[in-house]
All heavy atoms as an XYZ file, in Angstrom:
1034
protein
N     178.774     66.304    199.195
C     180.020     65.788    199.692
C     180.160     64.296    199.422
O     181.246     63.814    199.172
C     180.111     66.050    201.190
C     181.384     65.559    201.779
S     181.644     66.301    203.358
C     182.941     65.272    203.931
N     179.059     63.557    199.419
C     179.111     62.125    199.218
C     179.632     61.736    197.849
O     180.357     60.758    197.703
N     179.274     62.490    196.838
C     179.727     62.155    195.488
C     181.206     62.451    195.309
O     181.881     61.787    194.543
C     178.895     62.900    194.460
C     177.468     62.410    194.452
C     176.684     63.052    193.343
N     175.305     62.675    193.451
C     174.621     62.139    192.470
N     175.175     61.932    191.322
N     173.361     61.817    192.633
N     181.703     63.433    196.018
C     183.129     63.726    195.930
C     183.948     62.605    196.579
O     185.006     62.231    196.078
C     183.428     65.053    196.587
C     184.837     65.455    196.390
C     185.062     66.866    196.815
N     186.393     67.204    196.401
C     186.713     68.317    195.810
N     185.802     69.219    195.579
N     187.946     68.560    195.464
N     183.464     62.078    197.692
C     184.131     60.955    198.346
C     184.142     59.748    197.420
O     185.163     59.066    197.277
C     183.437     60.616    199.679
C     183.659     61.737    200.681
C     183.916     59.302    200.238
C     182.839     61.601    201.931
N     183.018     59.482    196.759
C     182.930     58.366    195.817
C     183.875     58.566    194.647
O     184.565     57.637    194.229
C     181.491     58.195    195.335
C     181.227     57.075    194.339
C     181.524     55.724    194.965
C     179.807     57.133    193.850
N     183.937     59.775    194.122
C     184.808     60.063    192.994
C     186.275     59.864    193.374
O     187.043     59.267    192.613
C     184.583     61.483    192.490
C     185.228     61.728    191.150
O     185.420     60.800    190.365
N     185.591     62.965    190.883
N     186.683     60.329    194.553
C     188.060     60.142    195.004
C     188.385     58.658    195.160
O     189.475     58.209    194.796
C     188.285     60.863    196.331
C     188.261     62.375    196.184
O     188.378     62.867    195.035
O     188.110     63.064    197.207
N     187.446     57.881    195.694
C     187.670     56.452    195.882
C     187.810     55.737    194.536
O     188.698     54.886    194.364
C     186.526     55.841    196.681
N     186.963     56.068    193.585
C     187.031     55.413    192.275
C     188.307     55.785    191.526
O     188.899     54.949    190.841
C     185.796     55.754    191.447
C     184.474     55.224    191.996
C     183.331     55.642    191.097
C     184.505     53.724    192.162
N     188.758     57.023    191.671
C     190.007     57.425    191.034
C     191.188     56.689    191.675
O     192.154     56.331    191.009
C     190.223     58.935    191.125
C     189.215     59.789    190.373
C     188.871     59.359    188.974
N     189.983     59.147    188.090
C     189.915     58.454    186.961
N     188.795     57.922    186.562
N     190.965     58.304    186.212
N     191.120     56.444    192.985
C     192.159     55.691    193.674
C     192.222     54.255    193.142
O     193.310     53.707    192.939
C     191.896     55.678    195.193
O     191.815     57.022    195.661
C     192.987     54.954    195.938
N     191.061     53.666    192.894
C     191.018     52.308    192.336
C     191.644     52.277    190.950
O     192.445     51.389    190.632
C     189.567     51.783    192.303
C     189.080     51.507    193.717
C     189.455     50.522    191.449
C     187.619     51.139    193.805
N     191.309     53.250    190.101
C     191.853     53.280    188.740
C     193.367     53.470    188.775
O     194.108     52.788    188.051
C     191.176     54.404    187.912
C     191.898     54.626    186.602
C     189.737     54.056    187.658
N     193.853     54.360    189.633
C     195.294     54.598    189.714
C     196.030     53.359    190.226
O     197.119     53.036    189.747
C     195.584     55.799    190.612
C     195.133     57.090    189.979
O     194.991     57.185    188.769
N     194.895     58.103    190.800
N     195.450     52.653    191.190
C     196.071     51.434    191.698
C     196.089     50.346    190.624
O     197.053     49.581    190.515
C     195.336     50.947    192.944
N     195.022     50.262    189.827
C     194.974     49.288    188.732
C     196.066     49.581    187.703
O     196.722     48.668    187.209
C     193.611     49.327    188.040
C     192.494     48.714    188.832
C     192.365     47.221    188.620
O     193.195     46.630    187.916
O     191.425     46.646    189.181
N     196.261     50.850    187.382
C     197.272     51.217    186.387
C     198.681     50.917    186.879
O     199.552     50.600    186.086
C     197.151     52.697    186.036
C     195.959     53.009    185.174
C     195.898     54.470    184.829
C     194.669     54.767    183.993
N     194.542     56.190    183.681
N     198.897     50.997    188.191
C     200.216     50.718    188.751
C     200.413     49.238    189.048
O     201.490     48.840    189.451
C     200.418     51.531    190.019
C     200.392     53.023    189.706
C     200.929     53.836    190.790
N     202.361     53.563    190.893
C     203.103     54.002    191.867
N     202.560     54.731    192.816
N     204.375     53.733    191.927
N     199.375     48.418    188.864
C     199.485     46.982    189.044
C     199.399     46.520    190.488
O     199.914     45.458    190.829
N     198.756     47.283    191.337
C     198.625     46.912    192.744
C     197.616     45.775    192.900
O     196.694     45.632    192.110
C     198.151     48.110    193.579
C     199.055     49.314    193.507
C     200.238     49.125    194.389
C     201.084     50.387    194.369
N     202.231     50.304    195.213
N     197.785     44.984    193.966
C     196.877     43.870    194.233
C     195.696     44.302    195.084
O     194.612     43.731    194.986
C     197.614     42.740    194.926
N     195.904     45.308    195.935
C     194.810     45.797    196.771
C     194.989     47.286    197.004
O     196.076     47.839    196.810
C     194.754     45.052    198.106
O     195.896     45.348    198.868
N     193.913     47.917    197.444
C     193.933     49.356    197.706
C     193.060     49.631    198.921
O     192.106     48.900    199.192
C     193.464     50.138    196.454
C     192.007     49.895    196.155
C     193.734     51.618    196.593
N     193.417     50.676    199.657
C     192.681     51.054    200.854
C     191.987     52.394    200.607
O     192.622     53.351    200.178
C     193.662     51.177    202.017
C     193.019     51.333    203.351
C     194.053     51.293    204.452
O     194.550     50.191    204.748
O     194.373     52.368    204.988
N     190.680     52.432    200.865
C     189.883     53.628    200.613
C     189.412     54.224    201.937
O     188.916     53.512    202.799
C     188.667     53.283    199.754
C     188.943     52.537    198.452
C     187.638     52.152    197.799
C     189.775     53.376    197.523
N     189.562     55.527    202.086
C     189.082     56.254    203.263
C     188.422     57.520    202.774
O     188.886     58.099    201.808
C     190.238     56.643    204.180
C     190.936     55.513    204.848
C     192.027     56.068    205.737
C     192.930     54.985    206.245
N     194.022     55.511    207.031
N     187.451     58.046    203.388
C     186.530     57.545    204.397
C     185.485     56.621    203.778
O     185.452     56.438    202.567
C     185.871     58.809    204.944
C     185.909     59.765    203.821
C     187.180     59.438    203.059
N     184.620     56.065    204.598
C     183.627     55.077    204.173
C     182.276     55.757    204.007
O     181.928     56.649    204.766
C     183.521     53.958    205.232
C     182.447     52.976    204.874
C     184.846     53.259    205.384
N     181.530     55.328    203.002
C     180.132     55.743    202.872
C     179.323     54.541    202.401
O     179.863     53.616    201.789
C     179.985     56.913    201.899
O     180.206     56.494    200.583
N     178.036     54.558    202.675
C     177.182     53.447    202.250
C     177.031     53.419    200.740
O     176.895     52.342    200.151
C     175.799     53.537    202.910
O     175.226     54.796    202.616
C     175.907     53.355    204.412
N     177.061     54.579    200.096
C     176.972     54.634    198.638
C     178.203     53.975    198.026
O     178.105     53.225    197.051
C     176.823     56.096    198.167
C     176.900     56.197    196.662
C     175.527     56.687    198.672
N     179.361     54.229    198.615
C     180.597     53.633    198.118
C     180.554     52.112    198.244
O     180.935     51.400    197.317
C     181.796     54.182    198.890
C     183.123     53.762    198.345
S     184.530     54.251    199.370
C     184.180     55.934    199.741
N     180.073     51.612    199.372
C     180.004     50.157    199.545
C     178.984     49.535    198.591
O     179.193     48.425    198.098
C     179.712     49.792    200.992
O     178.481     50.306    201.399
N     177.901     50.238    198.293
C     176.929     49.737    197.314
C     177.521     49.719    195.907
O     177.292     48.790    195.130
C     175.674     50.587    197.332
O     175.049     50.531    198.576
N     178.285     50.750    195.565
C     178.955     50.814    194.263
C     179.947     49.659    194.133
O     180.003     48.975    193.105
C     179.669     52.165    194.116
C     179.957     52.567    192.706
C     179.140     53.448    192.039
C     181.070     52.075    192.040
C     179.409     53.834    190.740
C     181.349     52.450    190.744
C     180.516     53.329    190.092
N     180.715     49.406    195.195
C     181.682     48.307    195.179
C     180.986     46.951    195.124
O     181.508     46.009    194.515
C     182.592     48.394    196.396
C     183.568     49.563    196.416
C     184.288     49.626    197.746
C     184.548     49.489    195.271
N     179.812     46.844    195.733
C     179.044     45.597    195.677
C     178.670     45.277    194.231
O     178.792     44.132    193.775
C     177.782     45.704    196.531
C     176.887     44.474    196.471
C     175.594     44.677    197.234
N     174.893     45.906    196.907
C     174.082     46.079    195.850
N     173.885     45.078    195.016
N     173.474     47.228    195.643
N     178.248     46.289    193.488
C     177.896     46.085    192.078
C     179.136     45.716    191.271
O     179.087     44.819    190.417
C     177.208     47.344    191.515
C     175.842     47.511    192.169
C     177.060     47.254    190.001
C     175.130     48.785    191.817
N     180.270     46.366    191.554
C     181.508     46.035    190.845
C     181.928     44.589    191.127
O     182.417     43.900    190.236
C     182.629     47.000    191.239
C     182.457     48.388    190.686
S     183.776     49.496    191.173
C     185.054     49.001    190.041
N     181.710     44.136    192.359
C     182.056     42.754    192.707
C     181.113     41.771    192.015
O     181.549     40.743    191.498
C     181.993     42.561    194.218
C     182.364     41.169    194.653
C     182.231     40.998    196.136
C     182.492     39.545    196.494
N     182.206     39.268    197.881
N     179.809     42.068    191.988
C     178.844     41.186    191.334
C     179.143     41.029    189.857
O     178.931     39.958    189.285
C     177.425     41.735    191.507
C     176.868     41.597    192.899
C     175.527     42.293    193.052
O     175.028     42.882    192.061
O     174.977     42.257    194.163
N     179.621     42.077    189.232
C     179.897     42.040    187.791
C     181.295     41.532    187.475
O     181.666     41.423    186.313
C     179.693     43.430    187.181
C     178.293     43.968    187.369
C     177.248     43.028    186.811
C     175.855     43.545    187.066
N     174.829     42.635    186.613
N     182.110     41.238    188.504
C     183.410     40.634    188.289
C     184.547     41.595    188.036
O     185.591     41.188    187.526
N     184.402     42.851    188.387
C     185.462     43.827    188.156
C     186.442     43.921    189.321
O     187.568     44.367    189.125
C     184.869     45.195    187.839
C     184.405     45.299    186.411
C     183.180     44.791    186.008
C     185.204     45.874    185.443
C     182.757     44.858    184.703
C     184.804     45.948    184.126
C     183.582     45.440    183.769
O     183.182     45.505    182.463
N     186.031     43.538    190.522
C     186.937     43.453    191.657
C     186.726     42.083    192.324
O     185.658     41.481    192.177
C     186.731     44.593    192.679
C     185.316     44.590    193.254
C     187.088     45.928    192.083
C     185.101     45.600    194.362
N     187.745     41.609    193.034
C     187.628     40.303    193.684
C     186.752     40.371    194.916
O     185.802     39.623    195.066
C     189.012     39.789    194.081
C     189.850     39.304    192.949
C     191.174     38.779    193.466
C     192.099     38.470    192.313
N     193.431     38.111    192.783
N     187.121     41.258    195.843
C     186.417     41.325    197.113
C     186.682     42.680    197.743
O     187.616     43.383    197.360
C     186.893     40.205    198.051
C     185.935     39.959    199.179
O     184.854     40.530    199.233
N     186.331     39.112    200.106
N     185.863     43.035    198.720
C     186.107     44.251    199.501
C     185.646     43.992    200.928
O     184.754     43.197    201.178
C     185.390     45.459    198.902
C     183.892     45.439    199.014
C     183.249     46.089    200.054
C     183.110     44.775    198.085
C     181.874     46.069    200.169
C     181.742     44.747    198.185
C     181.136     45.400    199.223
O     179.768     45.381    199.333
N     186.316     44.650    201.872
C     185.975     44.533    203.280
C     185.847     45.929    203.873
O     186.704     46.777    203.650
C     187.050     43.779    204.055
C     187.052     42.305    203.832
C     188.055     41.625    204.737
O     189.099     42.170    205.016
N     187.713     40.430    205.191
N     184.790     46.132    204.645
C     184.572     47.401    205.327
C     185.046     47.240    206.763
O     184.598     46.346    207.475
C     183.075     47.794    205.281
C     182.864     49.114    205.986
C     182.583     47.850    203.851
N     185.965     48.099    207.184
C     186.504     48.079    208.544
C     185.993     49.294    209.304
O     186.212     50.431    208.872
C     188.039     48.108    208.527
C     188.648     47.014    207.726
N     188.720     45.722    208.168
C     189.189     47.017    206.481
C     189.307     44.981    207.254
N     189.597     45.745    206.211
N     185.306     49.075    210.424
C     184.830     50.122    211.334
C     183.971     51.162    210.604
O     184.349     52.330    210.498
C     186.010     50.789    212.026
C     185.580     51.553    213.264
O     184.451     51.322    213.742
O     186.373     52.371    213.753
N     182.783     50.775    210.089
C     181.976     51.708    209.299
C     181.312     52.816    210.115
O     180.874     53.803    209.554
C     180.917     50.805    208.668
C     180.791     49.670    209.610
C     182.162     49.466    210.192
N     181.240     52.674    211.439
C     180.538     53.672    212.234
C     181.386     54.903    212.515
O     180.863     55.950    212.852
C     180.063     53.054    213.551
C     179.124     51.899    213.318
N     177.888     52.072    212.739
C     179.251     50.569    213.545
C     177.286     50.902    212.643
N     178.097     49.963    213.123
N     182.678     54.790    212.402
C     183.562     55.936    212.561
C     184.050     56.315    211.171
O     183.370     56.086    210.183
C     184.699     55.579    213.499
C     184.159     55.051    214.824
C     185.193     54.987    215.861
N     184.899     56.069    216.785
C     185.795     56.769    217.420
N     187.063     56.524    217.250
N     185.447     57.717    218.229
N     185.210     56.893    211.067
C     185.732     57.259    209.743
C     185.928     56.005    208.900
O     185.504     55.938    207.771
C     187.044     58.053    209.874
C     187.642     58.322    208.513
C     186.795     59.345    210.606
N     186.550     54.976    209.453
C     186.650     53.677    208.811
C     187.498     53.648    207.563
O     188.074     54.633    207.137
N     187.557     52.447    206.977
C     188.266     52.254    205.722
C     187.700     51.026    205.023
O     187.072     50.180    205.641
C     189.765     52.096    205.953
C     190.152     50.848    206.721
C     191.647     50.761    206.906
C     191.975     49.503    207.705
N     193.402     49.334    207.884
N     187.924     50.966    203.736
C     187.517     49.826    202.922
C     188.766     49.301    202.227
O     189.504     50.069    201.612
C     186.460     50.212    201.871
C     185.178     50.694    202.529
C     186.158     49.036    200.953
C     184.119     51.142    201.561
N     188.993     48.006    202.329
C     190.093     47.361    201.622
C     189.512     46.619    200.424
O     188.623     45.791    200.577
C     190.824     46.367    202.552
O     191.230     47.064    203.720
C     192.030     45.781    201.858
N     190.020     46.952    199.242
C     189.513     46.371    197.994
C     190.606     45.514    197.366
O     191.729     45.984    197.173
C     189.090     47.482    197.005
C     188.561     46.884    195.716
C     188.060     48.400    197.622
N     190.284     44.254    197.075
C     191.200     43.367    196.354
C     190.929     43.509    194.865
O     189.829     43.211    194.389
C     190.990     41.913    196.785
C     191.302     41.700    198.250
O     192.177     42.409    198.773
O     190.662     40.831    198.869
N     191.942     43.951    194.132
C     191.769     44.254    192.714
C     192.011     43.017    191.863
O     192.707     42.088    192.256
C     192.731     45.367    192.312
C     192.562     46.673    193.079
C     193.648     47.642    192.683
C     191.198     47.266    192.847
N     191.423     43.044    190.679
C     191.519     41.921    189.763
C     192.257     42.293    188.486
O     192.577     41.438    187.690
C     190.100     41.442    189.447
C     190.028     40.099    188.818
C     188.625     39.557    188.910
O     187.893     39.849    189.840
N     188.245     38.774    187.934
N     192.493     43.565    188.245
C     193.174     44.000    187.033
C     192.244     44.163    185.856
O     192.673     44.134    184.710
N     190.965     44.346    186.115
C     189.982     44.405    185.050
C     189.410     45.790    184.815
O     188.789     46.038    183.782
C     188.835     43.464    185.403
C     188.407     42.672    184.224
C     187.282     41.768    184.512
N     186.330     41.955    183.438
C     185.088     41.621    183.468
N     184.596     41.059    184.533
N     184.301     41.833    182.453
N     189.594     46.703    185.749
C     188.990     48.038    185.644
C     189.850     48.907    184.740
O     191.019     49.145    185.014
C     188.856     48.690    187.041
C     188.307     50.092    186.924
C     187.985     47.846    187.949
N     189.268     49.392    183.647
C     189.954     50.327    182.765
C     189.714     51.758    183.210
O     190.628     52.566    183.230
C     189.492     50.155    181.316
C     189.923     48.840    180.740
O     191.001     48.351    181.033
N     189.072     48.251    179.929
N     188.472     52.060    183.550
C     188.137     53.404    183.999
C     186.844     53.341    184.792
O     185.957     52.548    184.479
C     187.955     54.346    182.800
C     187.948     55.806    183.194
O     188.357     56.112    184.339
O     187.556     56.644    182.373
N     186.754     54.145    185.813
C     185.506     54.303    186.553
C     185.459     55.705    187.111
O     186.467     56.218    187.595
C     185.335     53.245    187.639
S     186.625     53.150    188.853
N     184.310     56.322    186.992
C     184.140     57.702    187.428
C     182.792     57.860    188.102
O     181.835     57.162    187.779
C     184.206     58.655    186.235
C     185.551     58.743    185.593
C     185.557     59.732    184.475
C     186.921     59.742    183.818
N     186.953     60.581    182.626
N     182.741     58.796    189.024
C     181.488     59.178    189.651
C     181.128     60.558    189.138
O     181.998     61.426    189.003
C     181.627     59.198    191.166
N     179.868     60.761    188.846
C     179.425     62.076    188.403
C     179.227     62.959    189.625
O     178.536     62.572    190.563
C     178.117     61.963    187.616
C     178.168     61.105    186.359
C     176.818     61.112    185.690
C     179.223     61.594    185.410
N     179.849     64.124    189.623
C     179.734     65.015    190.768
C     178.516     65.919    190.655
O     178.215     66.659    191.582
C     180.998     65.870    190.921
O     181.245     66.542    189.694
C     182.192     64.992    191.267
N     177.822     65.867    189.550
C     176.595     66.636    189.375
C     175.429     65.665    189.247
O     175.595     64.519    188.873
C     176.686     67.528    188.131
C     177.027     66.767    186.873
C     176.024     66.248    186.061
C     178.343     66.547    186.505
C     176.330     65.537    184.930
C     178.655     65.836    185.369
C     177.650     65.342    184.586
O     177.948     64.637    183.462
N     174.250     66.136    189.563
C     173.073     65.273    189.481
C     172.597     65.163    188.050
O     172.443     66.166    187.367
C     171.945     65.838    190.328
C     172.252     65.815    191.779
C     171.086     66.329    192.549
N     171.414     66.341    193.967
C     170.604     66.773    194.890
N     169.427     67.235    194.571
N     170.964     66.752    196.147
N     172.380     63.955    187.615
C     171.848     63.722    186.276
C     170.693     62.749    186.409
O     170.902     61.571    186.695
C     172.932     63.161    185.369
C     172.424     62.903    183.987
C     173.366     63.411    182.942
O     174.473     63.791    183.247
N     172.927     63.426    181.722
N     169.484     63.247    186.214
C     168.304     62.403    186.293
C     168.132     61.657    184.975
O     168.290     62.230    183.894
C     167.057     63.245    186.572
C     167.108     63.903    187.938
O     167.704     63.314    188.845
O     166.544     65.002    188.085
N     167.783     60.382    185.087
C     167.558     59.549    183.905
C     166.245     58.815    184.106
O     166.028     58.174    185.132
C     168.714     58.537    183.714
C     168.430     57.627    182.554
C     170.019     59.249    183.526
N     165.369     58.915    183.116
C     164.116     58.164    183.149
C     164.385     56.732    182.707
O     165.401     56.435    182.090
C     163.094     58.809    182.224
C     162.702     60.200    182.656
C     161.728     60.807    181.695
C     161.406     62.233    182.123
N     160.582     62.923    181.144
N     163.465     55.852    183.021
C     163.642     54.437    182.704
C     163.799     54.213    181.202
O     164.583     53.361    180.767
C     162.460     53.630    183.237
N     163.090     54.988    180.391
C     163.173     54.834    178.935
C     164.489     55.352    178.372
O     164.927     54.915    177.314
C     162.039     55.602    178.271
C     160.665     55.155    178.677
C     159.634     56.070    178.058
C     158.343     55.981    178.815
N     157.384     56.986    178.400
N     165.137     56.288    179.074
C     166.339     56.945    178.556
C     167.637     56.280    179.008
O     168.715     56.710    178.611
C     166.357     58.407    179.008
C     165.174     59.200    178.525
C     165.090     60.563    179.173
O     165.893     60.845    180.092
O     164.223     61.340    178.780
N     167.569     55.251    179.839
C     168.783     54.631    180.366
C     169.603     53.995    179.248
O     170.826     54.102    179.223
C     168.439     53.603    181.471
C     167.909     54.330    182.696
C     169.647     52.766    181.848
C     167.435     53.426    183.805
N     168.953     53.353    178.294
C     169.666     52.738    177.173
C     170.427     53.759    176.345
O     171.580     53.528    175.959
N     169.815     54.891    176.081
C     170.483     55.951    175.318
C     171.660     56.520    176.098
O     172.712     56.815    175.524
C     169.492     57.067    174.987
C     168.360     56.633    174.098
C     167.277     57.704    174.015
O     167.300     58.690    174.748
N     166.321     57.491    173.130
N     171.487     56.664    177.410
C     172.562     57.213    178.228
C     173.774     56.275    178.247
O     174.914     56.722    178.148
C     172.069     57.464    179.656
C     173.094     58.142    180.516
C     173.254     59.517    180.475
C     173.935     57.405    181.341
C     174.213     60.152    181.242
C     174.899     58.021    182.108
C     175.035     59.391    182.060
O     175.993     60.008    182.806
N     173.526     54.971    178.344
C     174.640     54.020    178.364
C     175.364     54.000    177.020
O     176.582     53.841    176.984
C     174.164     52.602    178.703
O     173.163     52.210    177.776
C     173.625     52.537    180.100
N     174.644     54.169    175.926
C     175.289     54.215    174.614
C     176.204     55.417    174.491
O     177.258     55.342    173.863
C     174.240     54.239    173.502
C     173.532     52.918    173.305
C     172.449     52.993    172.246
O     172.381     54.022    171.524
O     171.666     52.044    172.144
N     175.803     56.539    175.080
C     176.635     57.745    175.027
C     177.843     57.648    175.950
O     178.916     58.144    175.639
C     175.822     58.976    175.443
C     174.914     59.519    174.398
C     174.428     60.908    174.772
N     174.079     61.049    176.177
C     172.838     61.075    176.651
N     171.825     60.950    175.840
N     172.615     61.237    177.938
N     177.673     57.032    177.112
C     178.703     57.058    178.148
C     179.737     55.952    177.987
O     180.931     56.198    178.092
C     178.051     56.934    179.535
O     177.053     57.930    179.657
C     179.068     57.122    180.626
N     179.289     54.723    177.760
C     180.194     53.578    177.719
C     180.824     53.440    176.340
O     180.215     53.795    175.329
C     179.435     52.303    178.092
C     178.815     52.302    179.492
C     178.004     51.043    179.700
C     179.875     52.448    180.551
N     182.039     52.894    176.270
C     182.719     52.802    174.974
C     182.082     51.803    174.014
O     182.151     51.980    172.810
C     184.137     52.368    175.350
C     184.012     51.731    176.670
C     182.866     52.403    177.353
N     181.466     50.740    174.542
C     180.849     49.729    173.695
C     179.745     49.030    174.465
O     179.671     49.132    175.684
C     181.896     48.702    173.204
O     181.233     47.628    172.562
C     182.732     48.181    174.318
N     178.917     48.289    173.771
C     177.802     47.601    174.436
C     178.239     46.320    175.137
O     177.519     45.789    175.950
C     176.726     47.244    173.413
C     176.015     48.438    172.876
C     174.939     48.004    171.946
N     174.278     49.163    171.373
C     173.166     49.109    170.720
N     172.559     47.951    170.535
N     172.623     50.192    170.227
N     179.431     45.813    174.796
C     179.842     44.523    175.337
C     180.263     44.576    176.796
O     180.129     43.608    177.505
C     180.988     43.930    174.521
C     180.504     43.255    173.283
C     181.009     43.961    172.044
O     181.862     44.821    172.126
N     180.468     43.610    170.910
N     180.828     45.668    177.251
C     181.258     45.740    178.638
C     180.994     47.120    179.211
O     180.779     48.075    178.495
C     182.723     45.351    178.806
C     183.701     46.316    178.231
C     184.100     47.505    178.759
C     184.409     46.191    177.011
N     185.002     48.121    177.960
C     185.215     47.327    176.878
C     184.445     45.219    176.027
C     186.053     47.524    175.779
C     185.274     45.427    174.948
C     186.064     46.556    174.835
N     181.006     47.175    180.522
C     180.797     48.425    181.227
C     179.385     48.524    181.773
O     178.443     47.917    181.248
N     179.270     49.252    182.879
C     177.987     49.410    183.554
C     177.837     50.842    184.048
O     178.818     51.463    184.466
C     177.876     48.444    184.744
C     177.881     47.002    184.310
C     179.060     46.283    184.241
C     176.704     46.376    183.941
C     179.072     44.969    183.824
C     176.702     45.061    183.521
C     177.890     44.369    183.469
O     177.889     43.067    183.037
N     176.627     51.336    183.993
C     176.270     52.620    184.580
C     175.519     52.317    185.866
O     174.612     51.489    185.883
C     175.391     53.453    183.617
C     174.902     54.715    184.283
C     176.160     53.782    182.351
N     175.897     52.980    186.956
C     175.281     52.758    188.259
C     174.295     53.885    188.529
O     174.635     55.061    188.411
C     176.347     52.686    189.371
C     175.698     52.444    190.712
C     177.349     51.587    189.064
N     173.059     53.492    188.862
C     171.961     54.442    189.037
C     171.371     54.259    190.436
O     171.166     53.128    190.881
C     170.858     54.195    187.977
C     169.745     55.198    188.104
C     171.441     54.218    186.578
N     171.103     55.366    191.122
C     170.396     55.283    192.384
C     168.908     55.469    192.103
O     168.498     56.427    191.465
C     170.918     56.305    193.413
O     170.146     56.205    194.596
C     170.878     57.721    192.901
N     168.106     54.502    192.524
C     166.683     54.462    192.206
C     165.873     54.321    193.489
O     166.455     54.113    194.557
C     166.382     53.242    191.304
O     166.628     52.055    192.043
C     167.227     53.243    190.049
N     164.564     54.397    193.409
C     163.744     54.112    194.594
C     163.892     52.669    195.084
O     163.642     52.385    196.249
C     162.317     54.370    194.114
C     162.459     55.301    192.972
C     163.763     54.973    192.328
N     164.330     51.752    194.215
C     164.557     50.360    194.594
C     165.952     50.127    195.161
O     166.300     48.999    195.475
C     164.352     49.440    193.384
C     162.904     49.395    192.929
O     162.045     49.885    193.680
O     162.654     48.865    191.843
N     166.771     51.155    195.261
C     168.140     51.029    195.749
C     169.125     51.378    194.649
O     168.755     51.846    193.578
N     170.387     51.125    194.911
C     171.433     51.411    193.936
C     171.575     50.193    193.028
O     171.858     49.086    193.487
C     172.748     51.755    194.643
C     172.568     53.044    195.440
C     173.883     51.894    193.642
C     173.760     53.459    196.240
N     171.365     50.411    191.717
C     171.340     49.328    190.735
C     172.242     49.669    189.562
O     172.535     50.840    189.314
C     169.920     49.118    190.199
C     168.793     48.878    191.195
C     167.467     48.922    190.476
C     168.977     47.547    191.877
N     172.655     48.647    188.804
C     173.321     48.916    187.540
C     172.249     49.121    186.473
O     171.061     48.888    186.710
C     174.276     47.775    187.170
C     173.562     46.478    186.939
O     173.066     45.898    187.919
O     173.496     46.045    185.794
N     172.658     49.589    185.297
C     171.678     49.974    184.283
C     170.844     48.794    183.790
O     169.682     48.963    183.456
C     172.360     50.701    183.116
C     173.203     49.830    182.247
N     174.525     49.538    182.542
C     172.924     49.180    181.096
C     175.014     48.766    181.604
N     174.072     48.525    180.707
N     171.404     47.582    183.768
C     170.641     46.426    183.299
C     169.495     46.099    184.253
O     168.375     45.827    183.814
C     171.556     45.222    183.146
C     172.563     45.369    182.018
C     173.538     44.220    181.950
O     173.611     43.437    182.915
O     174.233     44.110    180.927
N     169.768     46.120    185.560
C     168.714     45.856    186.538
C     167.664     46.964    186.542
O     166.476     46.693    186.718
C     169.304     45.713    187.944
C     170.114     44.438    188.100
O     169.906     43.506    187.302
O     170.941     44.376    189.026
N     168.104     48.199    186.343
C     167.155     49.314    186.304
C     166.222     49.198    185.103
O     165.021     49.479    185.208
C     167.895     50.649    186.271
N     166.749     48.737    183.973
C     165.906     48.552    182.786
C     164.927     47.401    183.019
O     163.746     47.494    182.657
C     166.788     48.313    181.538
C     167.522     49.597    181.164
C     165.953     47.821    180.367
C     168.562     49.431    180.082
N     165.399     46.301    183.641
C     164.516     45.163    183.918
C     163.381     45.548    184.857
O     162.239     45.120    184.685
C     165.304     44.010    184.543
C     166.170     43.264    183.585
C     166.943     42.173    184.290
C     167.973     41.567    183.372
N     168.871     40.641    184.090
N     163.701     46.356    185.871
C     162.688     46.765    186.846
C     161.883     47.978    186.389
O     160.939     48.388    187.053
C     163.344     47.090    188.182
C     163.975     45.889    188.832
C     164.535     46.267    190.167
N     165.243     45.153    190.773
C     165.639     45.137    192.022
N     165.427     46.171    192.794
N     166.275     44.099    192.494
N     162.279     48.592    185.281
C     161.602     49.749    184.701
C     161.544     50.917    185.693
O     160.502     51.506    185.926
C     160.199     49.382    184.201
C     159.646     50.427    183.265
O     160.409     51.163    182.635
N     158.334     50.502    183.168
N     162.711     51.242    186.274
C     162.815     52.388    187.176
C     163.935     53.295    186.711
O     164.933     52.856    186.147
C     163.086     51.949    188.643
C     161.896     51.252    189.219
C     164.318     51.107    188.758
N     163.743     54.568    186.942
C     164.767     55.559    186.638
C     165.327     56.119    187.924
O     164.967     55.707    189.028
N     166.206     57.089    187.804
C     166.790     57.703    188.981
C     167.919     58.631    188.606
O     167.957     59.163    187.512
N     168.866     58.784    189.523
C     170.019     59.627    189.290
C     171.245     58.781    189.015
O     171.466     57.763    189.682
C     170.284     60.519    190.493
C     169.248     61.591    190.687
C     169.597     62.495    191.842
O     170.509     62.218    192.613
N     168.883     63.596    191.949
N     172.044     59.208    188.061
C     173.240     58.480    187.708
C     174.326     58.793    188.735
O     174.635     59.952    188.994
C     173.734     58.870    186.298
C     175.024     58.176    185.965
C     172.678     58.548    185.272
N     174.886     57.740    189.347
C     175.994     57.915    190.289
C     177.326     57.923    189.559
O     178.185     58.740    189.836
C     176.015     56.777    191.306
C     175.064     56.867    192.472
C     175.194     55.626    193.335
C     175.328     58.093    193.283
N     177.518     56.992    188.661
C     178.780     56.881    187.943
C     178.755     55.698    187.008
O     177.710     55.105    186.761
N     179.937     55.367    186.493
C     180.041     54.236    185.574
C     181.409     53.604    185.719
O     182.335     54.216    186.272
C     179.811     54.677    184.118
C     180.770     55.735    183.637
C     181.958     55.375    183.034
C     180.470     57.070    183.767
C     182.839     56.336    182.593
C     181.337     58.041    183.332
C     182.538     57.671    182.725
N     181.530     52.378    185.240
C     182.815     51.693    185.214
C     182.849     50.742    184.038
O     181.827     50.235    183.603
C     183.100     50.947    186.537
C     182.103     49.879    186.898
C     182.308     48.567    186.525
C     180.969     50.192    187.614
C     181.402     47.586    186.866
C     180.056     49.223    187.969
C     180.276     47.916    187.586
N     184.055     50.555    183.500
C     184.284     49.590    182.419
C     185.717     49.157    182.433
O     186.546     49.717    183.098
C     183.880     50.128    181.049
C     184.528     51.415    180.630
C     185.750     51.404    179.975
C     183.914     52.636    180.862
C     186.338     52.582    179.576
C     184.498     53.808    180.457
C     185.711     53.780    179.819
O     186.304     54.949    179.413
């Protein structure tokens, strides 16, 4: 169920970006979603996000920057070893210059560059570019 919530939230962000919205509201809240948004913020794809009332159903308000072309969450589990992350990103992302694959690892939720630096593998959550 968690991956479906993430997928719905990411599709909402893409649709809001295409319509030129400045912000979007995501419901319900999950910790995986907030970690995914944290990585998007660190890489400069969104301006900011705020989590409101995370202990109940809650909501997340995301300030958009107009930089997201596409982002998707994988609804099936895909295990990736540390050596195979580079090959996976070449297949998934349109080019090497932009875009990130988000992986859940024993060290936490990381983008593919940090996972390669730390030499850890895990399950692919999704990607954005």
